[in-house]
N, C-alpha and C positions, 0 to 999 in steps of 0.2 A: 504494500500500500504506500503510495507517495504522500508527502505532506499535503499536497493540494487536494487529495481525495479523502483525508481523514475527517471523521465526524467528532462531535463532542463526546461521544461514548467510545471512540476508538483512537484516542490520541496515543502517540508513542513518543519516545524520547528522540532527541537529536543524536543521530548515529553516524552521519557521513558528511562528506564535503557537499554532496547534493542537498542535504538538509540545511547546511549552513547557507548555501547559495539561495535556496528557497526562502529561508528566514530573512536574510539580508535584503534580497530583492523585494520581498513583500513589505518589509518595513519601509524601505526607501520609497516604494510606490505610494505609501501613505504619508510619509514625512514630507515628501516634496510638495504635496498639495495641501498640507495642513495649514490652517489659517494662522496658527500661532508661531510655528517654526519653519514653515515651508520656504519663506522668503530668504532664510539664511542659505539654503541650498541653491535656490534659483536666482536670487538677485544679488546677495552679498558675495557668496563664494562662486556663484555661477559655475557650478560643477558640471562637468560632462559625465553624466551618470554612467554611461557604458564604459568610460575610462576609469571611473572611480570604483565601480563595483568589484573588480578583481582584487583591488587593494583591501577592500572591506571583507571580502571572502577570506583572504589570507589572515587578516587581523583576527576575525572571529574564529577561524579554524585553529589558530594558535591558542586562543584563550579557552575555547570549549573542547576541542578535540586533542589539544596538546601537540599539534603538529608544528614543527619549526619552520613556519612559512612566512612569518612577519618579522621584519628587522628594522622597520622605519621608526621614526619618532612620531608617536601618535599625538603628542601634546602640541608640537609646533604649528601644525595647520590650524588648530583651534585657537592658539594664541594670535596667529595672523588674522583669523576671522574676527576675533574680539577687538583687534586693532581697527578693523573696518566698521564694526557695529557692536555696541555693547551687548554682552551676554549677561543674562540675569538668571538667578536660581530658578525662576519659573520656566525659563526655556529648557533648562536641564530636566526639570520635573516633567515637562510635556514630552521631551524626548524619551524619558523613562517610561511614561505611561504608554506611549505608542509602541515602544520596544517590548515592554512586558505584555501588552495586549496582543502583539503579533505572536510572541512565544505562546501565550496561553491559549490562543485560538487554534494553534496547530500542533503543539507539543506538550508533553508532560513527562517528568522523570528526572533523574539526578542531573543529567546534562542540561536540561531545560532550566532547572533551578540554578545550576552553576552559571548559566548564561545571564540569568537575572541578577545573581550575586555580583558577577563581574561588572555588569552594566551599572548596577547601583554604586559600586566602588569607583568606577570611572566617572560617573556623573557627579558624585560627591567630591572627588579630587579636583576635577576640572572646574566645578562651580566654585570651590574654595580658592582656586588660583585665578580664575578668570572673572569671577563675579563676587569678589570678596566683600564688597560693601553690603551686599544683600544676601550673602550665602548663609545657608544653614544646611543641615543634612537634607538633601533633596530626596523625595520619596514619591513613588508612583502608586502607593497603596490606595485602595485595597488591591491586593496582588492579582486576583483573577477577574478584574473588571473588564468587560468587553469595551472596545473603543468604538 
């Protein structure tokens, strides 16, 4: 069963690079058009999604599957983004809510939970460094809220 055909009663864990690709692409499809954070991708960073996705696949494969596929500096592009437009804790919270919602809609299990734990840590660290005046622990709870 592929992630795109899972149902609420038949969710499975993140098990492969294909699952990572599905997760990341599905998340970006939502984030790019999100009214609260979409403009960061489309207007501020002006990312070329097809060029950006392979890097994100490597990043999340490294964090979730333990593959040695990502060697770049994940912080610097976000610092560059913050220099162009202020990032606030609410932006990181929205990113988390979308990311958690994508995971919860398609996966469940230890690696799905690991993905959420890693995302929470990333959002908290980046918010603390890039939005320090308004930062607190960003949270996307409740955890299994649909988006």
